[in-house]
Backbone as a printed PyTorch tensor [residue, N CA C, xyz], in Angstrom:
tensor([[[-20.3700, -45.7360, -58.5590],
         [-20.6140, -46.0410, -57.2230],
         [-21.9420, -46.8620, -56.8000]],

        [[-21.4930, -47.6980, -55.7870],
         [-22.6450, -49.0410, -55.4730],
         [-23.7340, -48.3900, -54.2260]],

        [[-23.4110, -47.5790, -53.8880],
         [-24.5460, -46.8570, -52.7600],
         [-24.7170, -45.5560, -52.8960]],

        [[-25.3430, -45.1840, -54.3060],
         [-25.6720, -43.4370, -54.3160],
         [-26.4660, -42.5350, -53.5800]],

        [[-27.4470, -43.5830, -52.8800],
         [-28.4110, -43.4110, -51.8000],
         [-27.6650, -43.0200, -50.5530]],

        [[-26.9030, -44.0610, -49.8880],
         [-26.6390, -43.6500, -48.8770],
         [-25.4110, -42.0730, -49.0070]],

        [[-24.7090, -42.3660, -50.6620],
         [-24.2350, -41.1090, -50.4440],
         [-24.9170, -39.7880, -50.0590]],

        [[-26.0900, -39.7840, -50.7470],
         [-26.8530, -38.6240, -51.0570],
         [-27.1460, -38.2110, -49.8270]],

        [[-27.3820, -39.5040, -48.5430],
         [-27.7330, -39.0840, -47.1240],
         [-27.0210, -38.2390, -46.3280]],

        [[-25.7710, -39.1550, -46.7130],
         [-24.8710, -38.5710, -45.9950],
         [-24.1370, -36.9310, -46.0470]],

        [[-24.5800, -36.4070, -47.9150],
         [-24.4340, -35.2510, -48.2650],
         [-26.2340, -34.2500, -47.4640]],

        [[-27.0190, -34.8760, -47.3690],
         [-27.9640, -34.2360, -46.8080],
         [-27.8550, -33.9270, -45.4640]],

        [[-27.2040, -35.0040, -44.7650],
         [-27.0540, -34.9070, -43.2440],
         [-25.8480, -33.5570, -43.0950]],

        [[-24.6940, -33.8340, -43.4450],
         [-23.9270, -32.5830, -43.8670],
         [-24.3690, -31.0220, -44.0470]],

        [[-25.4540, -31.1270, -44.8970],
         [-26.1870, -30.0120, -44.9680],
         [-26.9480, -29.1670, -44.4110]],

        [[-27.9280, -30.4920, -43.7250],
         [-28.6870, -29.8750, -42.5760],
         [-27.5860, -29.5110, -41.4130]],

        [[-26.4170, -30.0910, -40.9260],
         [-25.9050, -30.1070, -39.7160],
         [-25.5360, -28.2570, -40.1420]],

        [[-24.7680, -28.4210, -41.3410],
         [-24.5440, -27.1220, -41.4240],
         [-25.1600, -25.7410, -41.4590]],

        [[-26.5230, -25.8810, -41.9260],
         [-27.7010, -25.3570, -42.0220],
         [-27.9290, -24.5340, -40.3840]],

        [[-27.8230, -25.9970, -39.3180],
         [-28.6620, -25.7940, -38.0590],
         [-27.3930, -25.0130, -37.3880]],

        [[-26.4220, -25.1200, -37.3620],
         [-24.8650, -24.3720, -36.7710],
         [-25.0580, -23.0240, -37.5120]],

        [[-25.0670, -22.9630, -38.7870],
         [-25.6260, -21.1720, -38.9980],
         [-26.6360, -20.7200, -38.4540]],

        [[-27.4910, -21.4710, -38.0470],
         [-29.0720, -20.6760, -37.6660],
         [-28.8710, -20.3190, -36.3150]],

        [[-27.8660, -21.3360, -35.9310],
         [-27.8760, -21.0760, -34.0150],
         [-26.6360, -19.9670, -34.3380]],

        [[-25.7600, -19.7170, -34.9370],
         [-24.9730, -18.2510, -34.9700],
         [-25.9410, -17.1310, -35.1380]],

        [[-26.1930, -17.5560, -36.2450],
         [-27.6560, -15.8870, -36.4760],
         [-28.2360, -15.9090, -35.2250]],

        [[-28.8320, -16.7850, -34.5480],
         [-29.5050, -16.7160, -33.5120],
         [-28.6720, -15.8860, -32.3270]],

        [[-27.8380, -16.3060, -32.1190],
         [-27.1470, -15.6160, -31.3130],
         [-26.8720, -14.4060, -31.5000]],

        [[-26.6250, -14.1740, -32.6510],
         [-26.2000, -12.6060, -33.0610],
         [-27.2850, -11.7760, -32.9770]],

        [[-28.4470, -12.3770, -33.3750],
         [-29.8640, -11.7200, -33.1850],
         [-30.0860, -11.5920, -31.7330]],

        [[-29.7600, -12.1920, -30.7310],
         [-30.2280, -12.3880, -29.4830],
         [-29.4390, -11.1750, -29.2090]],

        [[-28.2320, -10.8490, -29.7150],
         [-26.9130,  -9.6240, -29.1310],
         [-27.4070,  -8.7460, -29.8390]],

        [[-28.0550,  -8.2630, -30.6430],
         [-28.4810,  -7.4740, -31.5380],
         [-30.1340,  -7.1630, -30.4810]],

        [[-30.6720,  -8.0220, -30.2300],
         [-32.1780,  -7.3430, -29.8310],
         [-31.4440,  -7.0740, -28.1140]],

        [[-30.4490,  -7.2350, -27.2060],
         [-29.9830,  -7.1870, -26.2760],
         [-29.7080,  -5.7100, -26.2680]],

        [[-29.5440,  -5.6030, -27.2940],
         [-28.6160,  -3.7880, -27.7710],
         [-29.1010,  -3.7650, -28.4690]],

        [[-29.8890,  -2.3440, -28.5500],
         [-30.8620,  -1.9540, -29.1450],
         [-30.3120,  -1.1290, -30.4320]],

        [[-28.8080,  -0.8390, -29.9740],
         [-28.1470,   0.6130, -30.5350],
         [-27.5250,  -0.2220, -31.8010]],

        [[-27.3870,  -1.3640, -31.9670],
         [-26.4080,  -2.3970, -32.9970],
         [-26.8320,  -3.0590, -33.8370]],

        [[-28.8850,  -2.4940, -33.9750],
         [-29.5030,  -3.3170, -34.8690],
         [-29.7080,  -2.6770, -36.0180]],

        [[-29.5840,  -0.9450, -36.3060],
         [-29.5460,  -0.6810, -37.5250],
         [-28.0340,  -0.9220, -38.3230]],

        [[-27.2260,  -1.4550, -37.5040],
         [-26.1300,  -1.6900, -38.2010],
         [-25.6890,  -3.1000, -39.1420]],

        [[-26.5150,  -4.0930, -38.4840],
         [-26.7320,  -5.1920, -39.6510],
         [-27.6410,  -5.9020, -39.4790]],

        [[-29.0820,  -5.9030, -40.1930],
         [-30.0720,  -6.2490, -40.1700],
         [-30.0720,  -7.7860, -40.6250]],

        [[-31.2440,  -8.4530, -40.1370],
         [-31.3550,  -9.8900, -39.8820],
         [-30.9690, -10.3500, -41.7040]],

        [[-30.4910, -11.5190, -42.2110],
         [-31.0970, -11.8200, -43.6090],
         [-32.1200, -12.1730, -43.8040]],

        [[-32.7950, -11.8620, -45.3190],
         [-34.0730, -12.4430, -45.0080],
         [-34.4020, -13.7510, -45.5280]],

        [[-33.3900, -14.1590, -45.2690],
         [-34.1130, -15.7240, -45.5860],
         [-34.3420, -16.3460, -43.9800]],

        [[-33.8600, -15.4520, -43.0150],
         [-34.5280, -15.6620, -41.4700],
         [-35.7970, -15.7660, -41.1130]],

        [[-36.1950, -14.8190, -42.0250],
         [-38.0620, -14.6030, -41.8800],
         [-38.2300, -16.0140, -42.4620]],

        [[-37.9320, -16.3580, -43.7420],
         [-38.7060, -17.6830, -44.0100],
         [-38.7990, -18.9160, -43.5040]],

        [[-37.5000, -18.6540, -42.0240],
         [-37.5470, -19.8710, -41.2330],
         [-39.0200, -20.1110, -40.4760]],

        [[-39.0000, -18.7880, -39.9860],
         [-40.1600, -18.6760, -38.8440],
         [-41.6420, -19.2960, -39.0450]]])
């Protein structure tokens, strides 16, 4: 590899984009759960979602 830091940067950017997409999906699910209180007991939010806040 001639540019290992460039490859690392691309990997980091891909990883961050993946995390952002996952966070957006979980936020939408969380919004739906708060809109419908009956479904909150079925699927609790993942524990690492609390670490983001």
